[in-house]
N, C-alpha and C positions, 0 to 999 in steps of 0.2 A: 240653065236649070234653076228653078225658083223653089225655095224651101222655107216653110214657116215652122218656127219652134217656139212653143210657149214654155214659160218657166226656164228661160235660157241662160240666166246669169250664174247659176250655182250647180254644183254636183253633176248629175247626168246630163242635164240640159246644156250646161256650159261645154261639157266634153263633146256633145253632139254638134254644137255650133262650131267648135274648133275643127272637128273632123270634116265637116262639110265645107268649111271655109278653105281648108287645105286642098280640097278637091275642086275648088273653083265654083262652088254653087253660090248664087245670090241668096241673101237671107233677109227675112223679116222676123224680128225677135221681140218678145215681150217678157216683162217681169213686173213686179210691183214698184221697184225702186229705180227712178230715173238715173241716179248717179251710178248705180251698178251697170245699167245699160250703156251709159256713156263710156265707162271703163272697158267694158267688153267690146264695144264697137271699135274703140281705139286699138285694143289688142288684136282683134280680128283683122283690122286694116293693115297692121304690121305683118300679120301672117300672109295675107293676100290682098294686095292693093288694087287688084283688077276686078274685084267683085263689088256688087251693090249691097250695102247693109243698111236696112231701115229698122228703127226701133221705136217702141211705144210703151210707156208705162201703163200697165193694165192690172187691175184687181180682178182676177178671173172668177172670183166668187160672185161678182156682180154681172147679171145678164146684160145690162145696158152697156157696161164697159167692154164685154166680150163682143157684142154686136158692133160697137164703135170700132173695135180693133178689126173686125171683119171689113168694115167700110174703108178703114185706113189701108188695108191690104189691097183692096180692089182699086183704090186710087193710085197705087204704085204699080200694080201688075195686071195684065189682062189674062195671064195663065198662072196656075200654080201646079208644080210637079209633085211636091211632097208636103204633106201636113203632118207634123209631129206633135200630138197632144201630150205634152210632157208635164205640164204644170200640175202640182199636187201638194198636199199637206198631210203630215202624219202627226197625230196626237195619240199616245198610248193610253190604254184604259180598258177595263172590262165593261161590257155592254151595260151591266146592271149597276156599275159603280161610277162610270165616267160622268163628267160634268154634263148637265143639261145643255143641249144645243150643239154638242159635238157632232152628232149625226148630221144635222142640218148643214153645219159649216163644212164638213168633209164631203158631203154629197154635192153641195154647191161648188166647191173648189175642184174636187177630183172627178166628178161626173158631169154636172151641168155645164161646166166650162167647155169641156170637149164636145158635148152634145150641141151646144149653141154655135160654137165656132165651126164645127163640121157642117152643120146645116147651112151656114153662111158661105162656106168655101166650096163645098162639093159641086154646086151647079157649074162652077168654072171648070171643074174636071169633067163633069158629064158632057159639057159642050164639045170637048175635044176627045172624049172617050179614052181618057188616059189619066193616070195619077196614082199616088200611093199614100195611104194613110197609116200612120203608126200611132197606136194608142198605148200609152204607158200604163200598163196594169201592174201586177205584182204577183209574187208567190202567194200573197194573201188573197189573190183573186180566185184561187181554187182550193185553199186549205186554211183552216182557222188555226190560230196559235195564241198563247197567253198574251193578254193585253192588246190583242188585235182590235177588238171592239168595233166601233163604227168605221174605222179605217178599212178593215177587212170587208165590211158590208159595202162600202163605197167602191172598193176595188172588184168585188164580185160583180157589182152592177156594171162597172167599166168593161169587164170581160164580156158580159152579156151584151152590152151595146156593140162591142166589136164583132161579135158573132152575128148579130142582126145586120150590121152594116156590111159585113162580108157578103152575106146573101144578097142584099139589095144592090150592091155595086157590081155584081158579076156581069150583068148585061152591058155595063158601061166600060168594061175593061179597067176598072179602078181596083187596085189591090188594097187589101186591108190586113194589117198585121198587128196582133196583140203581143206586146213585149212584157214578159213577166220575170223581172230580175229578183234575185234574193238580196241579201244584205250587201249594200254597196256604199262606199265612202260618199257621204252626202250629209246635208243638214239633219236629215232624219236620224243619223247615227252620230251626231255631235256628242262628244263626251265619252265615246266608246274607248275603253282602256285596254282592250285586247291587242294582240300583235297585229301589225299592219297587214299581214297576209291573210288575216282571218276574214276580212271583207274584200269584196271585189273592187277593182278599179273602175271608176266611171268610164274611163277610156275603153274598157272592154265592151261595155254596153254600146257605146257610140260606134265602135268599129263594127260590131255585129249589125247594127241598124244600117250603117253605110253599105256593108257588104250585101245585105238582103235587098236593099234598094236597087242594086245593080243587076239583079237577075233579069233574064229576058221577060218580056211581057206575057209569055206563055206560062210562067210559073209564079207562084206566090208562096211564101212561108206564112202560114196562117197564124202560128203561135211560136213564140220564142220563149223557152224556159232556160234561164241561166242562173246558176247557183255558185256560191263559193265552193272551192274544191273539197273542203272539209264538211260541207253540208250547211244546213240552216242553223241559225243561232236561236 
């Protein structure tokens, strides 16, 4: 089984990579920093030395870089079983007060990256009428909250893309799942000073995705909403 994970070196993406490596899945991973990818690749190889792990530094906010990543994947594999569009960025701010350019930057990183990579990879799935796409959305994909600003706008759009893709992929047997986590330990919550158990563990998100991916082809979990036990922050 071959799995693609974007934004794979930190937080939820790293937890997903570890979870799938433990299960014996081959991986293609990307993030912006080559040294982080090298470290992760070494760590994953220690977890499971029997899997193929390919990495490529990619700035997913750049269309040309995402398309190059798609070509890199095609050069390694003839088939892709799972695509996990996880890469994203969060900058807090109110829509009317945030810095100029925040919307463009977060749309390019959180939405366009997934759009372009999906368009590059889906034909491989369509050819065999099988595959599963996970799009990392957010609680911010269906509700606004203070200082959500352009981040929430980008994540609303990501959920919209998932819904469109779900309908379009039905004839091809390709499953599409929108993942909407609440507050999770990641770079987005760096500096949080509350108790450890107030935020979710990224491993919980990873285990949920792994479990959903194992359902029979007759079933699909269209949306996953997972929140801290005590609720949103």
